TORTIRO-402044 format. One record per residue: x, y, z of N, C-alpha, C, O in turn; residue in three letters. Coordinates in steps of 0.1 Angstrom, whole numbers, plus 5000, padded with zeros to 4 digits. Layout:
# TORTIRO-402044
XYZXYZXYZXYZala/...
//
This chain:
# TORTIRO-402044
520740142598519240132608517740082607517140172601met/517039982611515639942606515340052611515540112622ala/514140062594513240142603511940162609510940102604ile/511940272623510940162626509240222622509040322614thr/508340152627506940142623505940262621504940272614ala/507040372633505740462631507040572618506440662612ser/508040552617509140602602508240562590507740632581gln/508140432592507540402577505640452574504940462564glu/505540452587504540552584504640712583503540742587leu/504940772581505440872580505740842564504940882556gln/506840792560507340742546506040712536506040732524asn/505040672542504640672533503240722537502140672535gln/503540802540502140972545503041052532502341102523phe/503841052531505041132525504641122507504341202499ala/504540982509504340942499503440952489503440982477gln/502440892500500940922495500241082491499541112481arg/500641142500501241302501501741382484501041452478gln/502841352480503241332469502641322460502341422455ala/502341172454500741172447499641192449498741142443gln/499341302461497841402454498141492456497241562458ser/499441542458499641612448499641632432498841702425glu/500741572428501441562415499541552408499341622397ser/498241472415497241452405496641552404495941572394arg/496741662417495341812417496041862405495541902394val/497741852412498341942403497741932381497142012374asn/498141852380497941792361497241812360497141892351ser/495641732370494341772363494341962365493442012357met/494942042371494242192373495442282362495242392358phe/496642182359497442292350496742202337497542202327asp/495842132334495142062322494242182318494142242307lys/493442212333492442252328492642422324491842492317gln/494042472331494142642328494542592311494042662301ile/495142522311495442522296495042532286495442582275ala/493642442290492542492279492042542282491142572274ala/491942612293490842752289492442892284492242972275gln/493142892289493943002279494042962265494443042257lys/493742852262493642822250492442882240492542922229gln/491142862251490042942246489943072245489543132235ser/490243142255490243252252491443302246491343422249met/492943272236493643292233492743262217493243302206glu/492043202217491743132200490943272203491543372200thr/489643282209488643382210489343522206488843592197ala/490743582213490943672210491143682194490643762186tyr/491843582193492343582180491943642172492443742166asn/490343572171489943522165488743712163488343752152gln/488443782175487843882178488843982174488244082170asn/490443992174491744102168490944062153490444152146leu/490943932148491243952134490343992136490644112138ser/488444002138487844082125488244242130488344322121asp/488444292140488344372147490144492135490344612135gln/490744402130491944472121490544442107489944542107glu/490244392101489344352090488444432092487844382083ala/487744512097487044642100487144732097486344812091ala/488344722102489844872106489844892093489444992088lys/490444762083490944852074490644832059491244822049gly/488744842064488444912055487745032059486645092058lys/488345042063487445222071488345322062488045432059ile/489745252059490345412046489445432032489045522025ala/489245262031488245262014487345312012487045362001pro/486445292025484945292025484845462024483745512020thr/486245552028485545682032486445742016486045852010tyr/487545672012488145712003487545721991487745821984gln/486345561985485445601983484145731978483545771968thr/484245761996483045871997483645961991483045991981ser/484846021993485746161987486146161975486846251971ala/485745981962486146061951484146041947483846071935asn/483146001954482346011954482446171946482646211934asp/482346261960482746361964483046491956482546601956leu/484546411947484746471942484646551927484846661922ala/483946401924483446361911481946481904481646551894val/481146441924480046571930480546721923479946771914gln/481546781930482446871928482346911916481446991914tyr/483546871902483346921900482246871883482746901872glu/481446811884480046811883479546971882479247031872arg/479447011893478847161897479947271890479647371884asn/481047241892481947331890481747301872482147401866arg/481347241865481047221849480347311845480547401837arg/478847251854478047351852477647501854477047571846asn/478247531866478247591866478447731855477647821853leu/479747701848480647721838479547781833479247891834asn/478547611824477947671817476747741815476147801806thr/476347711827475347861828475747981830475048081831gln/476947971829477548131834477648181819477648301816ala/477848101813478248141797476948131793477148151781met/475448121794474948101790473648201792472748231784ala/473948271808473748361809474348501804473848601801arg/475448471804476148611802477148641812478148681807gly/477048621822476848671832478348711837479048621840leu/478748821839480448911837480848761847480248671851asn/482248821847483048741855483848751865484948701868thr/483048841872483248871892482048791891482348671894gly/480548801888479548681893480148551891480048451899thr/480548561882481248431875482148331888481948221892ala/483348441894483848391898482948361914483048251920ser/482348431917481948481932481248301935481748221943gln/480248281927479748151924480847991924480647871928gln/481648061918482247921919483647891927484247791927gln/483848061935483848031952483647981963484247951973leu/481447941957480947941963481147761964481247711975ala/481147711957480947541951482647541959482847501971val/483547571953484547521958484747551972485847501977asn/483847661984484147652001483247512001483547432010gln/482247491994481547331995481947311992482847342000gly/482347261986483347141987484847071999484846962005phe/485747161999486447232006485447112026485847022033met/484447182026483947172031483147052042482647052054lys/483346952027482346862029483346772026482846662027ser/484646782021485946702022485946692035485446592041tyr/486346792041487246782055486246702067486446632077gly/485246752062483946662074484146512074483946432084lys/484446472061484646352051486046292063485746222072leu/486646312063488246292067488246312077489046222082arg/487546422090487546402105486246312108486146272119gly/485246282098484846132108485145962094484345872094glu/486145962087487345872088488245892103488145812113glu/488945992101489746002112489445922131490145862140ala/487945972128487445932142487345762139488145682145gln/486645722132486645632124487845532129487645482140ala/488845502123490145442128490445532140491345602137leu/490045562150490445562162490445522169491345482178thr/488945492167487445412178488045222174487945122181glu/488445242160489045082156489945072173489645022184ala/491445162165491945162172492045092190492845022195asp/490845142193490645192207489645072214489545052226arg/488944972199488444852205489544742203489344652210gln/490544742195491344632194492644632209493144542217ile/492644782207493444832227492944762242493644712251thr/490944782240490044702250489944532242489644432249asn/490144522234490544372234491544342243491544342256leu/492244322232493744302242493444332256493944252264lys/492944392259493544452275492344332284492744242292val/491244332281489944262280490444112280489944032288asn/491744062270492143882273492743942283492143912293tyr/493543992283495143962293493843982307493743872312gln/493344042313492744012324490743932329489943942338ala/490843862314490643742316491143632319490543542325gln/492743612315493243522313494043552332494143462341val/494243672333494743642347493443632358493643592370gln/492543652354491043552364491343402361491743342371gln/491143362351490743272352492443182352492643062350ala/493143262354494343172363494443202382495043132391leu/493743312384492943282402492043232399491443212409ala/491543202389489943082401490842952403490842892413asp/491642922392492942842389493542822402493142752412asn/494542892401494742892417494242912433494942902443asp/492742942433491842942448491442752442491542662451tyr/490842712428490642622435491642442441491642352450lys/492542522426493442472428494742422445495642342447arg/493842542453494842562468493742482475494242472487ala/492442412476491242422477491442272475491042202484ala/492042242463491842062466493342022468493741902469ala/494242122468495242052476495142002487495641912492leu/493942112493493942112512493042032515492941982527met/492141992502491141832505492341712509492441672520asp/492841692501493841612496494841512507495241402509glu/494941712515496341712524495541602533495841482534tyr/493941672541493641632549492741522552492141482562asn/492641492536491941322534493641252539493441192549arg/494541242537495541162533495941172552495541072557asn/496341242560496141332572494841262576494841352584gln/493941202578492841182590493540972585493540872593ser/494240992568494540832568496040802580496340712587trp/496340872579497840922582497240882600497740792606phe/496540942604496040892619494940812623494240832633asp/494840732615493540622620495040512612494640402609asn/496440542610496940382613497740452618496940472627gln/498640512621498940582637498240542644498440412643thr/497140562652496340522665496540282660497340202666leu/495640262648496240132649497940072648498539972644arg/498240172653499540072651499840082670500139982677glu/499540232675499740242686499340152695499740132707gln/498240082688496939982694497639852697497639772706gln/498339852681499239712677500439682685500939572688gln/501139832689502439812697502339802716503139762725ala/500939852717500439912730500139712732500639662742glu/499539632727499139462726499539392728499239302736asn/501139422714502639352721503439332730504239232733lys/503039472736503839532752502839452761503339402771ala/501639442757500539382777501239252773501939212782gln/501239172760501039022757503339002759503838922765thr/503739082754505039042758505139042773506038952777leu/504539112786504139132793503839052805504339052816ala/502738982797502038872808503538762804502838662800ser/504838712802504838632803506838702808507838652803phe/506838782816506938822820508438972811509339042816gly/508238972799509239042794508639212789508239212778asp/508639312793508939462794509439522784509039632780phe/510239442779511239512772510439632755511039712748ser/508839572755508039602740507639772746507539862737gly/507339812759507139942764507840042760507540152755tyr/509739982762510340082751509640172745509440282749ala/509240092730508740132716507940202721507240252711ala/507440252736505940312739506540442746505940482755leu/507640502742508240592752508440592770508840682776gly/508140482774508740442786510040422790510640322788tyr/510440552798511940522803512040362808511140282809asp/513540352811514240252814514240252830514840162837gln/513640342836512740332853512040242852512040132858asn/511140302844509740302847509740122846509540032855thr/510040122832510139952830510539882836510039782834ile/512039872847512539842850511239822870510739722876asn/511339902872509839912881508739812880508539722888asn/507839842867507039772864507239632863506239562862met/508539552864509339492859509139402874508239312878arg/510239462878510039432895508839442901509039382912glu/507339492900505539502906505339342903504739262910ile/506139312882505239152881505639062889504738982893trp/506739042893508139002900507538932916507538822922ile/506939072916506439082938505439002930505238882932val/505039042924502739002927502538892920501338872920gln/503438782912504238672902505438612905506338602896asn/505738572916507038482919506438372913507438312909pro/505538312911506538202903505838182893505438072891leu/505738262885505338312874507438312867508038252858asp/507638432878508738512876510238402873511338402866ala/509638302884510538152886510638142875511738162868tyr/509438092870509037992861509938002841510537912836asn/509538122836510038202835511938262836512338352830val/512538212842513738252850514138382852515338422849gly/512938472859513138632863513738612875513838732879ala/514238542883514138532889515038392898514838292891ile/515738392911516338262912515738212925514938282932ser/516138072929515238012937515438062948514638032957ala/516438162952516238202967515538352966514538392973asp/515938402959515238492949513238482950512438562954arg/513038372946511738322951511338312965510438382970tyr/512138222971511938222990512138332996511738333008arg/512838462991513038622999511538643001511038673011ser/510838612987509138672982508338592989507538652996ile/508238522989507338342998506938333003505838353007thr/508938293009508538233023509038083025509438033036gly/509037993007508737893005509937812994510937872989gln/509537702992511237642985509637652967508437612966asp/510537702958509337672945510137502940511037422943pro/508937522932508137382934509637352920510137432911pro/509937212924511437142917512337172923513237092922gly/512437282931513337302936513937232951513137232960ala/515337162956515737142963515637162983516637172989pro/514237152990514637222997515937323005517037283004ser/515537493012517037573008517837562997519137552996gly/516937552989518337512980519037492974518637402967gly/520737532970521037342966521137312954519937322949gly/521837282945521737162929520837072929520037062919gly/520836962940520436832937519036752933518836642937gly/518536782929517036712926516336672935516936692945gly/515336612937514236572941513036542950512936572961gly/512336472942511236472940510636412935509536382939gly/511436372919511136352903511236542901510336572893gly/511636612903511136772898512236842895513236862902tyr/511836882885513736952877514136992887513337052895tyr/515736952892516737052901517637172898517837272905ser/517937152885518637232880517937412875516837442871gly/519037482877519337652879518237652861518337622850thr/517237712871516437742858517437902845518038002847pro/516937832833517737952824516938042825515638032826gln/518038212827517238312829517438342825518638312822thr/516638542814516838542798518238662798518638752790ala/518538612811520238732805520738652793521038712783ser/520938492793521938432784521838462770522538412761ser/520238602768520638612758518838552742518438572731gly/518738472754517038402754515538492756515338522768thr/514638522749514438582746513438542761513638422762ser/512738592769511638532786510238432778509938312779pro/509738512772508638352765509238302761508438262752ser/510538232757511438142755512337992766512337872767ala/512838132773512838132788511737972795511837872802val/511038042787509638092801509037862792508437762796trp/509837892779508937722774509637662779509537562785ala/511137762775511637592780511937552793512137442796gly/511837662800511637582815510537472824510837372831asn/509037552817508837452816508337322813507437252817val/509137302803509137192792510737082806511436982804ala/510637152812512037132821511437032831512036942837ala/509837082832509037052845508036992840507037022847arg/507736892829506736852828507136732832506436672825thr/507636662837507736522839506936512854506236412856asn/506936572861506036612872505036682873504336692883val/504836742859503036762859503236872863502536922872gly/504236922858503937102873503337132863503337082851asn/502537242871501537372866501437472873501737472885gln/500937592863501237712875500337782865499837742854phe/500337952874499638012867500338072851501438052846ser/498838172848499438242839499938372838498938422837ser/500538432837501538562842500238722847499738782837ser/499838762859499438862855499838982866499939002878asn/500139052849501239232852499739342852499839452848phe/498939302856497839452858497939532868497539652867ser/498739482880499139572889500039682884500039802885gly/501539532874502439702874502439762857503139842852ala/501139662851500439772836499739862844500039972838ser/498939892852497940022857499040112865498940232865asn/500140052872501240182879501740182871502440272875trp/502540152854502540262847501940282838502540352830ala/500740272836499840392831500340572834500440682829ser/500840482849500440672856501840772858502040892861asn/503140612850504040702850504940712836506140742835gln/503740652824504340672815504940822810504640922816lys/505840832797506940912796506340962784506240892774asn/505841122786504741192779505741162760505441252751ser/506441092757506141102744506340932732506840892722ser/505140892744505240802739505240722724505240782713gly/505140612725505440522707504340622695503840722700gly/504140582681503240652672503140532668503540522656asn/502640382672502040302667501340192672501640162684val/500540122667499040032674498639932659499139892649asn/497039892666496539772658495439722664494739792671ala/495039552662494039512666494939392678496039332678thr/493439392688494239282705494439172700493639102693arg/495739142706495538942708495538932719496339002726thr/494238822730494438842738495038712741494638642751ser/495938652731496138502739497038522747496738612755ala/497938482749499238482762498838562770499638582779ala/497938612770496738622790496338602790495638652800ser/495638462778494538422783495338312791495538372802lys/495538252792497338112801497038002802497237942812gly/496537972791496437882786498137842775498737912767thr/498437702781499737662775499837552774499837492785ile/500037492766500237382764501437292762502237352755gly/501937192766503137142771503536992764502836942755val/504636952771505036812760504136742761503536692752ser/503836722776502536592780501036642771500036592773thr/501136732762499836722757498636812768497636872764gly/499236812786497636892784498237022791499337022798lys/497137142789497137282791497237352805496337322814lys/498137422807498237502820497137582820496437602810ile/496937612830495737742832495537792845495937752855ser/494937872842495337942853494937932866495338012874lys/
//
């Protein structure tokens, strides 16, 4: 089945929308990838610095502990030397030695406590560094998603605006085409606009009654129907009907649209058959039918549109004699 104009337009809209989504998603995918890479690089650098700083804690405190042990050993020897020089008894020397030992142990314990606190703080900072990095990544993803959604909505609105404008244009084109065809007695164009067949038939009938000569010339009605509407013989037909010609007029039965030829082609053929007597007739006046139909239109109207052409409705048709048939 051939694709209708509206379906083709919907396909174009879907294609435009898919391209827009692909373009926007690609742009924001690249942005978030670059942000994540930047944040990961910074995180790894900070983590490396923190781990390096932590690695220096134990050696630093061990150096302090060694210095403290050296100082303790120096104090202990000095104490023994002084005790011997002064002739202190064993009890007094032992008490002094105990005091030196207690001082050393207190200082050493404090030093190791400070080392433990420093290591704990280093671990805390490393943990916080990881937590902060993960939070930054999540925030970046959320911001990216928000901006991506806004950009996608903008693209959708832009494409929808294009689609609406194109739909309106095609709708106008279809209406113009239907009106042009109707000016020649062909009301088939209104089917594409959503008119039901009864409405189209009524429009055609109104046009025939209002324009019997044009209807006869395009083969839409017979000579007898023309007489029943006007009470007169149609131009070029024998009086009272019948087959013979008279007065140089075309006397045959006009070709009708039911033969499979379009009404406009039928109309041109019948006109050509009558040009030997310079038969001239008015262009189709379908305003009555069109105005009547405007109040009968099916609510499911078509989705097509464009620039109007009024050539056919101007009513000037060239024939084989080179003359114009005017309204």
